mmCIF file of the C-alpha atoms, coordinates in Angstrom:
data_MODEL
# 
_entry.id   MODEL 
# 
loop_
_atom_site.group_PDB 
_atom_site.id 
_atom_site.type_symbol 
_atom_site.label_atom_id 
_atom_site.label_alt_id 
_atom_site.label_comp_id 
_atom_site.label_asym_id 
_atom_site.label_entity_id 
_atom_site.label_seq_id 
_atom_site.pdbx_PDB_ins_code 
_atom_site.Cartn_x 
_atom_site.Cartn_y 
_atom_site.Cartn_z 
_atom_site.occupancy 
_atom_site.B_iso_or_equiv 
_atom_site.pdbx_formal_charge 
_atom_site.auth_seq_id 
_atom_site.auth_comp_id 
_atom_site.auth_asym_id 
_atom_site.auth_atom_id 
_atom_site.pdbx_PDB_model_num 
ATOM 1   C CA . MET A 1 1   ? -106.610 -39.548 145.606 1.00 0.00 ? 1   MET A CA 1 
ATOM 2   C CA . THR A 1 2   ? -108.775 -40.553 143.473 1.00 0.00 ? 2   THR A CA 1 
ATOM 3   C CA . HIS A 1 3   ? -109.536 -39.194 139.836 1.00 0.00 ? 3   HIS A CA 1 
ATOM 4   C CA . GLU A 1 4   ? -112.600 -37.302 140.801 1.00 0.00 ? 4   GLU A CA 1 
ATOM 5   C CA . GLU A 1 5   ? -110.960 -35.926 144.210 1.00 0.00 ? 5   GLU A CA 1 
ATOM 6   C CA . ILE A 1 6   ? -107.877 -34.683 141.961 1.00 0.00 ? 6   ILE A CA 1 
ATOM 7   C CA . GLN A 1 7   ? -110.217 -32.976 139.652 1.00 0.00 ? 7   GLN A CA 1 
ATOM 8   C CA . SER A 1 8   ? -112.276 -31.579 142.741 1.00 0.00 ? 8   SER A CA 1 
ATOM 9   C CA . TYR A 1 9   ? -108.781 -30.319 144.205 1.00 0.00 ? 9   TYR A CA 1 
ATOM 10  C CA . LEU A 1 10  ? -107.982 -28.582 140.794 1.00 0.00 ? 10  LEU A CA 1 
ATOM 11  C CA . ASP A 1 11  ? -111.432 -26.977 140.597 1.00 0.00 ? 11  ASP A CA 1 
ATOM 12  C CA . ASP A 1 12  ? -111.245 -25.741 143.977 1.00 0.00 ? 12  ASP A CA 1 
ATOM 13  C CA . ASN A 1 13  ? -108.000 -24.313 143.674 1.00 0.00 ? 13  ASN A CA 1 
ATOM 14  C CA . GLY A 1 14  ? -108.878 -22.433 140.113 1.00 0.00 ? 14  GLY A CA 1 
ATOM 15  C CA . TYR A 1 15  ? -107.117 -24.337 137.980 1.00 0.00 ? 15  TYR A CA 1 
ATOM 16  C CA . PRO A 1 16  ? -108.362 -23.783 134.333 1.00 0.00 ? 16  PRO A CA 1 
ATOM 17  C CA . ALA A 1 17  ? -111.383 -25.817 133.230 1.00 0.00 ? 17  ALA A CA 1 
ATOM 18  C CA . HIS A 1 18  ? -109.075 -27.812 130.774 1.00 0.00 ? 18  HIS A CA 1 
ATOM 19  C CA . ILE A 1 19  ? -106.571 -29.164 133.398 1.00 0.00 ? 19  ILE A CA 1 
ATOM 20  C CA . VAL A 1 20  ? -109.652 -29.897 135.781 1.00 0.00 ? 20  VAL A CA 1 
ATOM 21  C CA . GLU A 1 21  ? -111.015 -31.894 133.111 1.00 0.00 ? 21  GLU A CA 1 
ATOM 22  C CA . ALA A 1 22  ? -107.830 -33.481 132.283 1.00 0.00 ? 22  ALA A CA 1 
ATOM 23  C CA . GLY A 1 23  ? -107.614 -34.621 135.928 1.00 0.00 ? 23  GLY A CA 1 
ATOM 24  C CA . ALA A 1 24  ? -104.369 -36.388 137.163 1.00 0.00 ? 24  ALA A CA 1 
ATOM 25  C CA . PRO A 1 25  ? -103.385 -37.672 133.516 1.00 0.00 ? 25  PRO A CA 1 
ATOM 26  C CA . GLY A 1 26  ? -103.171 -34.048 132.049 1.00 0.00 ? 26  GLY A CA 1 
ATOM 27  C CA . VAL A 1 27  ? -101.349 -33.091 135.107 1.00 0.00 ? 27  VAL A CA 1 
ATOM 28  C CA . ILE A 1 28  ? -98.796  -35.515 134.486 1.00 0.00 ? 28  ILE A CA 1 
ATOM 29  C CA . LYS A 1 29  ? -98.341  -34.616 130.696 1.00 0.00 ? 29  LYS A CA 1 
ATOM 30  C CA . ARG A 1 30  ? -98.180  -31.223 131.436 1.00 0.00 ? 30  ARG A CA 1 
ATOM 31  C CA . TRP A 1 31  ? -95.404  -31.709 133.572 1.00 0.00 ? 31  TRP A CA 1 
ATOM 32  C CA . HIS A 1 32  ? -93.802  -33.683 131.203 1.00 0.00 ? 32  HIS A CA 1 
ATOM 33  C CA . ALA A 1 33  ? -93.925  -31.159 128.598 1.00 0.00 ? 33  ALA A CA 1 
ATOM 34  C CA . PHE A 1 34  ? -92.709  -28.262 131.019 1.00 0.00 ? 34  PHE A CA 1 
ATOM 35  C CA . VAL A 1 35  ? -89.591  -30.143 131.603 1.00 0.00 ? 35  VAL A CA 1 
ATOM 36  C CA . ASP A 1 36  ? -89.438  -30.498 127.542 1.00 0.00 ? 36  ASP A CA 1 
ATOM 37  C CA . GLU A 1 37  ? -89.974  -26.833 127.609 1.00 0.00 ? 37  GLU A CA 1 
ATOM 38  C CA . VAL A 1 38  ? -87.362  -26.122 130.209 1.00 0.00 ? 38  VAL A CA 1 
ATOM 39  C CA . GLU A 1 39  ? -84.799  -28.250 128.504 1.00 0.00 ? 39  GLU A CA 1 
ATOM 40  C CA . ALA A 1 40  ? -85.310  -26.227 125.358 1.00 0.00 ? 40  ALA A CA 1 
ATOM 41  C CA . GLY A 1 41  ? -85.493  -22.697 127.071 1.00 0.00 ? 41  GLY A CA 1 
ATOM 42  C CA . TYR A 1 42  ? -88.471  -21.705 128.960 1.00 0.00 ? 42  TYR A CA 1 
ATOM 43  C CA . ARG A 1 43  ? -89.743  -18.941 126.668 1.00 0.00 ? 43  ARG A CA 1 
ATOM 44  C CA . TYR A 1 44  ? -92.884  -17.757 129.357 1.00 0.00 ? 44  TYR A CA 1 
ATOM 45  C CA . ARG A 1 45  ? -92.658  -15.546 132.394 1.00 0.00 ? 45  ARG A CA 1 
ATOM 46  C CA . LEU A 1 46  ? -92.050  -16.061 136.049 1.00 0.00 ? 46  LEU A CA 1 
ATOM 47  C CA . ASP A 1 47  ? -95.870  -16.377 136.872 1.00 0.00 ? 47  ASP A CA 1 
ATOM 48  C CA . ASP A 1 48  ? -95.948  -19.074 134.204 1.00 0.00 ? 48  ASP A CA 1 
ATOM 49  C CA . TYR A 1 49  ? -93.305  -20.625 135.653 1.00 0.00 ? 49  TYR A CA 1 
ATOM 50  C CA . ARG A 1 50  ? -94.587  -20.701 138.951 1.00 0.00 ? 50  ARG A CA 1 
ATOM 51  C CA . HIS A 1 51  ? -97.912  -22.155 137.767 1.00 0.00 ? 51  HIS A CA 1 
ATOM 52  C CA . ASP A 1 52  ? -96.243  -25.142 136.213 1.00 0.00 ? 52  ASP A CA 1 
ATOM 53  C CA . LEU A 1 53  ? -94.164  -25.584 139.762 1.00 0.00 ? 53  LEU A CA 1 
ATOM 54  C CA . ASP A 1 54  ? -97.560  -25.856 141.327 1.00 0.00 ? 54  ASP A CA 1 
ATOM 55  C CA . LEU A 1 55  ? -98.684  -28.838 139.030 1.00 0.00 ? 55  LEU A CA 1 
ATOM 56  C CA . ARG A 1 56  ? -95.654  -30.752 140.428 1.00 0.00 ? 56  ARG A CA 1 
ATOM 57  C CA . GLY A 1 57  ? -96.809  -29.936 144.064 1.00 0.00 ? 57  GLY A CA 1 
ATOM 58  C CA . VAL A 1 58  ? -100.627 -31.525 142.743 1.00 0.00 ? 58  VAL A CA 1 
ATOM 59  C CA . ILE A 1 59  ? -98.661  -34.465 141.955 1.00 0.00 ? 59  ILE A CA 1 
ATOM 60  C CA . GLN A 1 60  ? -96.937  -34.957 144.944 1.00 0.00 ? 60  GLN A CA 1 
ATOM 61  C CA . LEU A 1 61  ? -100.061 -34.541 146.618 1.00 0.00 ? 61  LEU A CA 1 
ATOM 62  C CA . ALA A 1 62  ? -102.063 -36.832 144.862 1.00 0.00 ? 62  ALA A CA 1 
ATOM 63  C CA . GLY A 1 63  ? -98.848  -39.558 145.582 1.00 0.00 ? 63  GLY A CA 1 
ATOM 64  C CA . LEU A 1 64  ? -97.812  -39.563 141.910 1.00 0.00 ? 64  LEU A CA 1 
ATOM 65  C CA . ASP A 1 65  ? -94.496  -39.188 142.227 1.00 0.00 ? 65  ASP A CA 1 
ATOM 66  C CA . SER A 1 66  ? -93.393  -42.315 140.595 1.00 0.00 ? 66  SER A CA 1 
ATOM 67  C CA . GLN A 1 67  ? -94.861  -41.487 137.217 1.00 0.00 ? 67  GLN A CA 1 
ATOM 68  C CA . VAL A 1 68  ? -92.838  -38.522 136.992 1.00 0.00 ? 68  VAL A CA 1 
ATOM 69  C CA . ALA A 1 69  ? -89.534  -39.909 138.191 1.00 0.00 ? 69  ALA A CA 1 
ATOM 70  C CA . ASP A 1 70  ? -87.894  -39.520 134.850 1.00 0.00 ? 70  ASP A CA 1 
ATOM 71  C CA . SER A 1 71  ? -88.798  -36.018 134.246 1.00 0.00 ? 71  SER A CA 1 
ATOM 72  C CA . ASP A 1 72  ? -88.051  -35.188 137.792 1.00 0.00 ? 72  ASP A CA 1 
ATOM 73  C CA . ALA A 1 73  ? -84.394  -36.438 136.870 1.00 0.00 ? 73  ALA A CA 1 
ATOM 74  C CA . ARG A 1 74  ? -84.117  -34.397 134.165 1.00 0.00 ? 74  ARG A CA 1 
ATOM 75  C CA . PHE A 1 75  ? -85.621  -31.328 135.522 1.00 0.00 ? 75  PHE A CA 1 
ATOM 76  C CA . SER A 1 76  ? -83.281  -31.699 138.743 1.00 0.00 ? 76  SER A CA 1 
ATOM 77  C CA . GLU A 1 77  ? -80.227  -31.961 136.564 1.00 0.00 ? 77  GLU A CA 1 
ATOM 78  C CA . LEU A 1 78  ? -81.259  -28.558 134.823 1.00 0.00 ? 78  LEU A CA 1 
ATOM 79  C CA . LEU A 1 79  ? -81.412  -26.442 138.311 1.00 0.00 ? 79  LEU A CA 1 
ATOM 80  C CA . ILE A 1 80  ? -78.621  -24.047 139.143 1.00 0.00 ? 80  ILE A CA 1 
ATOM 81  C CA . ALA A 1 81  ? -78.851  -21.921 142.457 1.00 0.00 ? 81  ALA A CA 1 
ATOM 82  C CA . THR A 1 82  ? -80.685  -24.620 144.137 1.00 0.00 ? 82  THR A CA 1 
ATOM 83  C CA . GLU A 1 83  ? -80.535  -22.550 147.363 1.00 0.00 ? 83  GLU A CA 1 
ATOM 84  C CA . THR A 1 84  ? -82.733  -19.993 146.211 1.00 0.00 ? 84  THR A CA 1 
ATOM 85  C CA . ARG A 1 85  ? -86.278  -20.445 146.696 1.00 0.00 ? 85  ARG A CA 1 
ATOM 86  C CA . ILE A 1 86  ? -88.324  -19.580 143.578 1.00 0.00 ? 86  ILE A CA 1 
ATOM 87  C CA . TRP A 1 87  ? -91.542  -20.496 144.882 1.00 0.00 ? 87  TRP A CA 1 
ATOM 88  C CA . GLU A 1 88  ? -94.085  -22.172 147.168 1.00 0.00 ? 88  GLU A CA 1 
ATOM 89  C CA . SER A 1 89  ? -96.114  -25.135 145.430 1.00 0.00 ? 89  SER A CA 1 
ATOM 90  C CA . SER A 1 90  ? -96.724  -26.898 148.944 1.00 0.00 ? 90  SER A CA 1 
ATOM 91  C CA . ALA A 1 91  ? -96.142  -26.539 152.603 1.00 0.00 ? 91  ALA A CA 1 
ATOM 92  C CA . GLU A 1 92  ? -93.431  -28.723 152.618 1.00 0.00 ? 92  GLU A CA 1 
ATOM 93  C CA . ASN A 1 93  ? -90.189  -27.721 151.103 1.00 0.00 ? 93  ASN A CA 1 
ATOM 94  C CA . PRO A 1 94  ? -90.047  -29.518 148.043 1.00 0.00 ? 94  PRO A CA 1 
ATOM 95  C CA . TRP A 1 95  ? -86.918  -29.566 145.762 1.00 0.00 ? 95  TRP A CA 1 
ATOM 96  C CA . TRP A 1 96  ? -88.559  -28.279 142.237 1.00 0.00 ? 96  TRP A CA 1 
ATOM 97  C CA . ASP A 1 97  ? -89.182  -24.765 144.382 1.00 0.00 ? 97  ASP A CA 1 
ATOM 98  C CA . PHE A 1 98  ? -85.803  -24.143 144.582 1.00 0.00 ? 98  PHE A CA 1 
ATOM 99  C CA . GLY A 1 99  ? -83.088  -23.318 141.747 1.00 0.00 ? 99  GLY A CA 1 
ATOM 100 C CA . TYR A 1 100 ? -83.989  -22.032 138.178 1.00 0.00 ? 100 TYR A CA 1 
ATOM 101 C CA . PRO A 1 101 ? -82.887  -23.605 134.878 1.00 0.00 ? 101 PRO A CA 1 
ATOM 102 C CA . ARG A 1 102 ? -79.082  -23.141 133.846 1.00 0.00 ? 102 ARG A CA 1 
ATOM 103 C CA . ASN A 1 103 ? -79.984  -21.670 130.446 1.00 0.00 ? 103 ASN A CA 1 
ATOM 104 C CA . VAL A 1 104 ? -82.408  -19.420 131.573 1.00 0.00 ? 104 VAL A CA 1 
ATOM 105 C CA . ARG A 1 105 ? -83.233  -16.621 129.248 1.00 0.00 ? 105 ARG A CA 1 
ATOM 106 C CA . GLY A 1 106 ? -85.797  -14.247 128.051 1.00 0.00 ? 106 GLY A CA 1 
ATOM 107 C CA . GLU A 1 107 ? -88.801  -13.109 130.373 1.00 0.00 ? 107 GLU A CA 1 
ATOM 108 C CA . LEU A 1 108 ? -88.043  -15.749 132.648 1.00 0.00 ? 108 LEU A CA 1 
ATOM 109 C CA . TRP A 1 109 ? -84.536  -13.940 133.327 1.00 0.00 ? 109 TRP A CA 1 
ATOM 110 C CA . LYS A 1 110 ? -85.632  -10.771 133.302 1.00 0.00 ? 110 LYS A CA 1 
ATOM 111 C CA . ASP A 1 111 ? -88.435  -11.265 136.018 1.00 0.00 ? 111 ASP A CA 1 
ATOM 112 C CA . LEU A 1 112 ? -86.003  -13.465 138.210 1.00 0.00 ? 112 LEU A CA 1 
ATOM 113 C CA . GLN A 1 113 ? -83.592  -10.337 137.904 1.00 0.00 ? 113 GLN A CA 1 
ATOM 114 C CA . ARG A 1 114 ? -86.318  -8.209  138.891 1.00 0.00 ? 114 ARG A CA 1 
ATOM 115 C CA . ALA A 1 115 ? -87.619  -10.358 141.894 1.00 0.00 ? 115 ALA A CA 1 
ATOM 116 C CA . GLY A 1 116 ? -83.821  -10.306 142.901 1.00 0.00 ? 116 GLY A CA 1 
ATOM 117 C CA . LEU A 1 117 ? -83.666  -14.049 142.622 1.00 0.00 ? 117 LEU A CA 1 
ATOM 118 C CA . LEU A 1 118 ? -80.813  -14.181 140.579 1.00 0.00 ? 118 LEU A CA 1 
ATOM 119 C CA . ASP A 1 119 ? -77.544  -15.498 141.688 1.00 0.00 ? 119 ASP A CA 1 
ATOM 120 C CA . PRO A 1 120 ? -75.261  -12.531 141.305 1.00 0.00 ? 120 PRO A CA 1 
ATOM 121 C CA . THR A 1 121 ? -72.637  -14.951 139.436 1.00 0.00 ? 121 THR A CA 1 
ATOM 122 C CA . GLU A 1 122 ? -75.551  -15.319 136.598 1.00 0.00 ? 122 GLU A CA 1 
ATOM 123 C CA . GLN A 1 123 ? -76.079  -11.442 136.044 1.00 0.00 ? 123 GLN A CA 1 
# 
C-alpha cells in the first residue's frame, strides 16, 4: 500500500485524525510504543489494548511486517494463554490476537477477567 492508501484506509476505518495524518510511520511508531508499554505493564483497558492490536493488523495489511520484526519478537515473548483469542484485528488468525501479557494487571486484568478471557490458573 502507498502512504496515501494507508491514510485512506485509516480514515475510512475511523482512526483518530492524528493516526491518519501520521500514516504508516505513525502506525509503526505506535506499535513500537505499545510493545514498550506492555513490557512495562500495560496501564490501559481492554478496549485500548484491542485498538493497539488493530494497528498491528494495519501493519500486516500494508505489508510492513519487516519494520516491526524486533518489536513483534519482544511482544510475542510477553504473551501467555496463547490459545485464547483476545481480538480479531484481521480476517486471518494473526498470532498477536491470541494471548495476553504475562505481567497483566490493573484495568486490563479486570477487563480480561470480566470478559472470561483470563486463564483460570492466572486468576
